[in-house]
ZAZA-847617 format. One line per field, with one value per residue (C-alpha): residue in three letters; chain; x, y, z. Coordinates in steps of 0.1 Angstrom, whole numbers, plus 5000, padded with zeros to 4 digits. Layout:
% residues N
residu [ALA;...];
chaine [A;...];
east [X;...];
north [Y;...];
up [Z;...];
END
This chain:
% residues 478
residu [MET;VAL;ARG;SER;GLY;ARG;VAL;THR;GLY;GLY;ARG;VAL;THR;GLY;THR;VAL;THR;PRO;PRO;THR;PRO;THR;ALA;ILE;SER;ILE;HIS;ALA;ARG;SER;ASP;ALA;LEU;ARG;SER;ASP;SER;LYS;THR;SER;GLN;GLN;SER;SER;HIS;THR;TYR;ASN;LEU;ARG;SER;LYS;VAL;SER;GLY;ARG;LYS;HIS;ASN;LEU;VAL;ASP;GLU;GLY;GLY;ASP;VAL;SER;ILE;LEU;HIS;ARG;LEU;GLN;LYS;SER;HIS;HIS;LEU;ASN;LEU;ALA;ILE;PRO;VAL;GLU;LEU;LEU;SER;ASP;LEU;SER;ASP;THR;PRO;ASP;GLU;THR;ASP;GLU;GLU;CYS;GLY;ASP;GLY;LYS;ASP;TYR;VAL;ASP;ASP;ASP;ARG;GLY;GLY;ASP;ASP;ASP;ASP;ASP;ASP;ASP;ASP;ASP;ASP;GLU;TRP;ILE;ASN;THR;CYS;GLN;THR;PRO;ASP;LEU;LEU;GLU;LEU;ALA;LYS;GLU;LYS;VAL;GLU;ALA;TRP;LYS;GLY;LYS;SER;GLU;ARG;ARG;GLN;GLN;VAL;GLU;ILE;CYS;MET;GLY;LYS;GLN;ARG;LEU;ALA;LYS;LYS;SER;VAL;LYS;ALA;ALA;CYS;LEU;GLN;GLY;THR;VAL;GLN;LEU;GLU;ILE;PHE;GLU;LEU;ARG;LYS;ALA;VAL;GLU;ALA;SER;GLY;SER;LYS;ALA;LYS;ARG;HIS;ARG;THR;THR;VAL;LYS;SER;GLY;HIS;ASN;ARG;ASN;GLU;GLU;ILE;LYS;GLU;THR;ILE;PHE;ASP;GLY;LYS;ILE;PRO;ARG;ARG;ALA;VAL;SER;LYS;ASP;ASN;PHE;ASP;VAL;VAL;TRP;HIS;PHE;PRO;ASN;ALA;ILE;GLY;SER;LEU;GLY;THR;GLU;HIS;VAL;ALA;LYS;GLY;CYS;GLU;ASP;TRP;GLY;SER;THR;ALA;LYS;ARG;ASN;ARG;LYS;VAL;ALA;ASN;ASP;LYS;LYS;ALA;GLY;TYR;LYS;LYS;ASP;GLY;SER;LEU;TRP;GLY;THR;THR;ARG;PHE;ALA;ASN;LEU;TRP;HIS;SER;ILE;GLY;HIS;PRO;HIS;ASP;ASP;PRO;VAL;THR;ALA;ALA;ASP;ILE;LEU;ARG;THR;GLY;LYS;ILE;TRP;GLU;ALA;ALA;CYS;SER;CYS;MET;SER;GLN;LEU;GLN;GLY;LEU;SER;ALA;PHE;ILE;THR;ARG;ALA;LEU;GLU;LEU;ILE;ASP;PRO;GLU;GLN;CYS;ARG;LEU;LEU;LYS;ARG;VAL;HIS;ASP;PHE;ARG;LEU;ARG;ARG;PHE;LYS;SER;GLN;VAL;ALA;LEU;ALA;ALA;LEU;ASP;ARG;TYR;LEU;ILE;HIS;GLU;GLY;ARG;GLU;ILE;VAL;PHE;ASN;ARG;TYR;SER;LEU;PRO;HIS;ARG;ASP;GLY;PRO;ASP;PRO;HIS;TRP;GLY;TRP;ALA;ILE;ILE;TYR;TYR;PHE;GLY;ASP;PHE;GLU;GLY;ALA;TYR;LEU;GLU;PHE;PRO;GLU;LEU;LYS;LEU;LYS;VAL;HIS;LEU;HIS;PRO;GLY;ASP;MET;VAL;PHE;PHE;ARG;GLY;ARG;ASP;LEU;LEU;HIS;GLN;ALA;ARG;LEU;TRP;THR;GLY;GLY;ASN;ARG;HIS;PHE;VAL;ILE;HIS;PHE;THR;HIS;LYS;SER;MET;TRP;ASP;LEU;ALA;GLY;GLU;VAL;CYS;ALA;SER;SER;PRO;SER;LYS;VAL;TRP;THR;GLU;SER];
chaine [A;A;A;A;A;A;A;A;A;A;A;A;A;A;A;A;A;A;A;A;A;A;A;A;A;A;A;A;A;A;A;A;A;A;A;A;A;A;A;A;A;A;A;A;A;A;A;A;A;A;A;A;A;A;A;A;A;A;A;A;A;A;A;A;A;A;A;A;A;A;A;A;A;A;A;A;A;A;A;A;A;A;A;A;A;A;A;A;A;A;A;A;A;A;A;A;A;A;A;A;A;A;A;A;A;A;A;A;A;A;A;A;A;A;A;A;A;A;A;A;A;A;A;A;A;A;A;A;A;A;A;A;A;A;A;A;A;A;A;A;A;A;A;A;A;A;A;A;A;A;A;A;A;A;A;A;A;A;A;A;A;A;A;A;A;A;A;A;A;A;A;A;A;A;A;A;A;A;A;A;A;A;A;A;A;A;A;A;A;A;A;A;A;A;A;A;A;A;A;A;A;A;A;A;A;A;A;A;A;A;A;A;A;A;A;A;A;A;A;A;A;A;A;A;A;A;A;A;A;A;A;A;A;A;A;A;A;A;A;A;A;A;A;A;A;A;A;A;A;A;A;A;A;A;A;A;A;A;A;A;A;A;A;A;A;A;A;A;A;A;A;A;A;A;A;A;A;A;A;A;A;A;A;A;A;A;A;A;A;A;A;A;A;A;A;A;A;A;A;A;A;A;A;A;A;A;A;A;A;A;A;A;A;A;A;A;A;A;A;A;A;A;A;A;A;A;A;A;A;A;A;A;A;A;A;A;A;A;A;A;A;A;A;A;A;A;A;A;A;A;A;A;A;A;A;A;A;A;A;A;A;A;A;A;A;A;A;A;A;A;A;A;A;A;A;A;A;A;A;A;A;A;A;A;A;A;A;A;A;A;A;A;A;A;A;A;A;A;A;A;A;A;A;A;A;A;A;A;A;A;A;A;A;A;A;A;A;A;A;A;A;A;A;A;A;A;A;A;A;A;A;A;A;A;A;A;A;A;A;A;A;A;A;A;A;A;A;A;A;A;A;A;A;A;A;A;A;A;A;A;A;A;A;A;A;A;A;A;A;A;A;A;A;A;A;A;A;A];
east [0996;1023;1044;1073;1064;1042;1050;1020;1022;1059;1061;1069;1041;1032;1054;1081;1072;1097;1119;1108;1129;1141;1152;1170;1189;1198;1209;1230;1247;1253;1269;1291;1303;1310;1329;1350;1357;1375;1401;1407;1440;1441;1452;1428;1430;1416;1380;1372;1348;1371;1351;1345;1312;1320;1319;1283;1257;1226;1211;1184;1191;1220;1238;1229;1236;1264;1287;1279;1291;1323;1328;1325;1350;1374;1369;1380;1410;1397;1392;1418;1410;1431;1401;1398;1371;1350;1344;1328;1314;1278;1280;1256;1229;1232;1199;1193;1205;1170;1167;1163;1186;1176;1151;1150;1154;1117;1116;1130;1125;1128;1098;1117;1123;1150;1125;1124;1123;1127;1136;1166;1189;1178;1182;1217;1225;1212;1229;1263;1262;1255;1278;1314;1339;1355;1321;1315;1350;1342;1309;1325;1351;1324;1304;1336;1343;1307;1308;1340;1327;1297;1299;1304;1269;1254;1273;1260;1224;1227;1243;1214;1188;1205;1203;1166;1161;1180;1157;1127;1141;1150;1116;1099;1121;1113;1076;1074;1098;1110;1080;1071;1041;1047;1017;1032;1033;1008;1023;0992;0988;1025;1022;0991;1007;1039;1035;1037;1065;1045;1015;1035;1050;1016;1006;1034;1020;0992;0960;0954;0990;1006;1034;1052;1056;1089;1085;1107;1132;1131;1165;1170;1202;1211;1207;1177;1158;1133;1103;1086;1049;1031;0999;0979;0994;1020;1056;1080;1114;1130;1164;1182;1214;1242;1217;1236;1260;1295;1312;1286;1294;1331;1323;1302;1327;1356;1336;1325;1359;1375;1350;1356;1393;1388;1359;1360;1343;1322;1333;1313;1279;1265;1230;1228;1235;1229;1257;1295;1324;1347;1379;1403;1392;1409;1380;1356;1331;1300;1297;1264;1257;1223;1213;1189;1179;1169;1198;1190;1172;1164;1132;1119;1150;1154;1168;1203;1227;1247;1278;1301;1297;1306;1335;1362;1366;1385;1358;1330;1347;1351;1314;1303;1325;1310;1274;1280;1293;1262;1238;1235;1227;1201;1185;1181;1167;1141;1129;1126;1107;1083;1076;1075;1054;1041;1021;1050;1072;1046;1045;1083;1086;1062;1085;1115;1098;1090;1127;1137;1112;1120;1158;1181;1209;1187;1186;1224;1228;1201;1223;1248;1222;1189;1177;1179;1146;1155;1168;1188;1219;1247;1279;1290;1322;1324;1295;1274;1241;1220;1182;1166;1141;1148;1128;1132;1117;1080;1057;1054;1086;1112;1149;1173;1207;1233;1263;1299;1333;1349;1330;1318;1293;1270;1233;1206;1181;1144;1135;1097;1096;1118;1137;1174;1189;1223;1243;1271;1289;1267;1234;1205;1178;1145;1128;1104;1130;1106;1082;1105;1130;1163;1199;1232;1256;1293;1303;1330;1356;1365;1352;1315;1305;1271;1252;1218;1190;1162;1136;1127;1092;1102;1108;1074;1058;1076;1064;1028;1028;1018;1037;1016;1021;1007;0996;1016;1009;1010;1035;1020;1038;1033];
north [0198;0173;0166;0144;0141;0157;0167;0160;0166;0166;0132;0127;0108;0099;0085;0101;0106;0085;0104;0104;0085;0118;0130;0098;0101;0137;0129;0100;0120;0149;0127;0111;0144;0157;0126;0130;0166;0154;0135;0162;0180;0203;0240;0266;0283;0251;0243;0218;0210;0220;0237;0238;0220;0195;0165;0170;0144;0165;0181;0169;0198;0193;0223;0215;0194;0212;0214;0178;0168;0188;0172;0137;0145;0159;0128;0106;0129;0139;0176;0198;0233;0261;0284;0306;0291;0323;0319;0285;0287;0289;0274;0248;0274;0292;0293;0289;0315;0326;0342;0379;0404;0418;0446;0480;0468;0464;0426;0415;0378;0357;0339;0307;0316;0290;0263;0239;0204;0181;0153;0170;0153;0119;0128;0139;0106;0086;0109;0108;0070;0067;0094;0090;0109;0128;0142;0153;0169;0189;0199;0210;0231;0247;0256;0270;0292;0303;0314;0332;0350;0366;0400;0404;0418;0388;0364;0380;0379;0342;0334;0352;0334;0301;0310;0317;0282;0267;0286;0271;0236;0240;0253;0225;0199;0213;0213;0178;0160;0181;0196;0192;0207;0219;0214;0234;0268;0292;0321;0344;0340;0348;0380;0390;0383;0402;0426;0400;0374;0352;0353;0346;0316;0302;0305;0282;0253;0233;0236;0206;0194;0178;0202;0176;0155;0159;0175;0158;0181;0184;0188;0199;0180;0196;0166;0180;0213;0216;0236;0240;0250;0263;0248;0276;0269;0295;0288;0297;0283;0272;0256;0254;0234;0245;0270;0286;0257;0251;0274;0301;0299;0304;0334;0350;0341;0358;0390;0392;0384;0410;0435;0425;0430;0465;0478;0491;0463;0471;0449;0464;0448;0480;0474;0437;0430;0393;0386;0383;0373;0344;0364;0336;0338;0356;0381;0391;0420;0433;0455;0474;0469;0484;0503;0524;0522;0540;0536;0514;0535;0563;0551;0587;0602;0603;0569;0569;0545;0526;0546;0516;0517;0554;0560;0566;0564;0531;0516;0529;0512;0479;0481;0486;0456;0434;0444;0435;0401;0394;0396;0358;0355;0383;0366;0333;0351;0372;0343;0320;0347;0351;0313;0310;0341;0358;0383;0396;0396;0418;0442;0443;0453;0482;0493;0489;0510;0537;0539;0543;0571;0589;0585;0590;0571;0540;0543;0544;0514;0494;0496;0474;0447;0448;0416;0429;0441;0441;0474;0460;0438;0431;0411;0395;0377;0351;0363;0342;0352;0343;0339;0371;0385;0410;0439;0465;0440;0440;0413;0385;0397;0372;0374;0355;0344;0329;0312;0309;0300;0267;0262;0230;0222;0252;0253;0279;0272;0281;0273;0279;0255;0229;0231;0231;0238;0221;0247;0241;0265;0275;0271;0296;0299;0319;0326;0350;0372;0394;0366;0337;0335;0324;0319;0308;0298;0292;0265;0239;0250;0272;0306;0311;0342;0352;0377;0386;0402;0420;0447;0472;0482;0519;0516;0501;0528;0555;0538;0536;0498;0471;0438;0407;0371;0343;0311;0279;0263;0229;0229;0236;0241;0276];
up [7048;7040;7070;7077;7114;7140;7176;7197;7234;7232;7214;7177;7160;7125;7098;7078;7042;7022;6997;6961;6936;6922;6956;6963;6931;6938;6973;6963;6935;6958;6984;6958;6946;6980;6989;6958;6967;6998;6978;6952;6959;6928;6930;6943;6909;6892;6891;6919;6947;6975;7003;7040;7037;7010;7033;7046;7037;7041;7011;6988;6966;6941;6927;6891;6861;6842;6872;6881;6846;6851;6885;6870;6843;6868;6890;6860;6854;6820;6828;6844;6833;6848;6853;6883;6906;6906;6869;6874;6909;6897;6862;6874;6878;6844;6825;6788;6764;6758;6793;6793;6808;6842;6841;6858;6893;6900;6893;6926;6921;6890;6876;6869;6833;6832;6842;6872;6857;6887;6863;6850;6875;6865;6828;6835;6852;6822;6797;6813;6814;6777;6762;6754;6776;6747;6738;6774;6775;6744;6758;6791;6773;6753;6784;6800;6770;6767;6803;6800;6770;6789;6804;6841;6844;6825;6846;6878;6865;6857;6891;6909;6888;6897;6934;6930;6916;6945;6969;6952;6954;6990;7000;6981;6998;7033;7025;7011;7034;7062;7079;7116;7134;7170;7192;7221;7205;7189;7171;7172;7209;7214;7194;7213;7247;7238;7267;7295;7297;7321;7299;7268;7285;7292;7256;7245;7264;7249;7268;7291;7287;7317;7325;7345;7315;7297;7263;7237;7220;7182;7164;7129;7122;7088;7066;7047;7045;7074;7084;7118;7119;7149;7163;7148;7113;7109;7098;7126;7116;7083;7080;7047;7049;7025;7011;6982;6976;6987;6962;6968;7005;6998;6977;7004;7031;7012;7005;7042;7056;7033;7045;7082;7078;7065;7086;7121;7141;7171;7200;7229;7221;7235;7222;7230;7267;7262;7239;7238;7215;7212;7211;7201;7165;7137;7134;7161;7164;7147;7116;7110;7073;7070;7039;7060;7096;7127;7151;7181;7207;7182;7164;7159;7143;7106;7093;7079;7062;7089;7100;7098;7060;7057;7080;7054;7016;7019;7041;7017;6988;7007;7017;6981;6970;6997;6988;6952;6962;6983;6954;6951;6988;6984;6954;6974;7005;6986;6964;6995;7014;6984;6985;7023;7031;7000;7020;7041;7010;6992;7021;7025;6988;6995;7023;6999;6972;6998;7007;6971;6966;6998;7001;6972;6990;6986;6948;6947;6970;6951;6921;6939;6947;6930;6947;6983;6998;7035;7047;7077;7076;7100;7093;7126;7135;7163;7184;7207;7224;7254;7252;7237;7213;7186;7201;7172;7146;7139;7152;7126;7109;7097;7106;7083;7094;7070;7086;7073;7087;7098;7130;7147;7174;7169;7175;7172;7200;7204;7240;7236;7207;7223;7190;7182;7148;7143;7123;7097;7075;7046;7065;7065;7091;7088;7121;7138;7155;7175;7186;7193;7222;7206;7215;7200;7227;7224;7199;7202;7177;7147;7136;7134;7114;7100;7079;7094;7074;7093;7091;7119;7129;7129;7091;7086;7106;7085;7053;7067;7065;7090;7090;7084;7075;7053;7070;7064;7030;7014;6985;6951;6918;6906];
END
């Protein structure tokens, strides 16, 4: 396994694998573009880099060549196209014209038909330095016109394919440069000891370890994608900073905030006694956004679509609009899960297919987002939580949280792992919700919202499936 560091007995040992020349080039270019975005004061209806996360210096994964070219032209004041930002927000991720249209809904993840040439970024740098600006301007205008000429369906397909490529780049970066192995936690023993808190605690401490010795805390600071691996070689936490890009984050945030303003938000935290809300924000509360679930506390009842989606005709329309706007996020999550844990992704697709066969409502909802395979979602505004486990989830199951807003000073903490994830708007975290104690305490400022994707054991039982997981893997091109 390629690791950037190793936690042994609570101390970080080993050496950090130096970034590859390509990664350095991508990082430098990404920082330059984000820095430039701070100074750009163009209208919100003009294509630009303005975003809540534009100033972060963290990501080895750039958003793509075409948009980078447009950004550079804009920086030199050669390009000022009055194009609504939503038309260009994912132009960087558009594949070649030879890509096929989406299929019948069964192909949940793309097979990289657009290619994943890691040298593309360096080629772009060389090309832009040798070409004349008028030629670039003409090319940029051609790309804009070509994008505007595509159908809305085609644009959405290409956007989602772009997010799938971003997922692959992020997973690769975490594997090659951001992996740490935690010697103080064994996932299999934690699963087996789930019935006893005391016994579970003992399994998290390395045998023979001096418990009086202070264990050094690991912090994922959000500069690069990261992965934490248990002592028994299972991935337990993944952190993807700025996962779907700055403009993708703005798109998701707008869709979710529009939904939150329309929906009836639950503010009682009735089913989560270890949580509360920061009530000084513009929005606060929880909305159940599950396509199908057994209501908390009723695992033996027939599953239904979450009531928050179906309250009124107006709310139903707002929910459908939001679901459609989350397709890019779903595409990233499903592709990342396929790469992170192919066995669990395969099984979750079987549960998904069962839902479509058994419940006609799921066929209708799948038409709004063909990339989503999780049945459970919540969109949550300004909620914090104390240490807890996600009891309804299956053992080994992944929970995925995507954060948005304008917050600062936020962390997702895993006490058993001695691990903290420093959160920023646009970040995504995969973690074992049932098997890891986790908390997200009050943050220092701003609004912290999130979308959480999950799956419940009761749904797996109904489908006749048992959740399982692939062991951690070394990155290989496939």
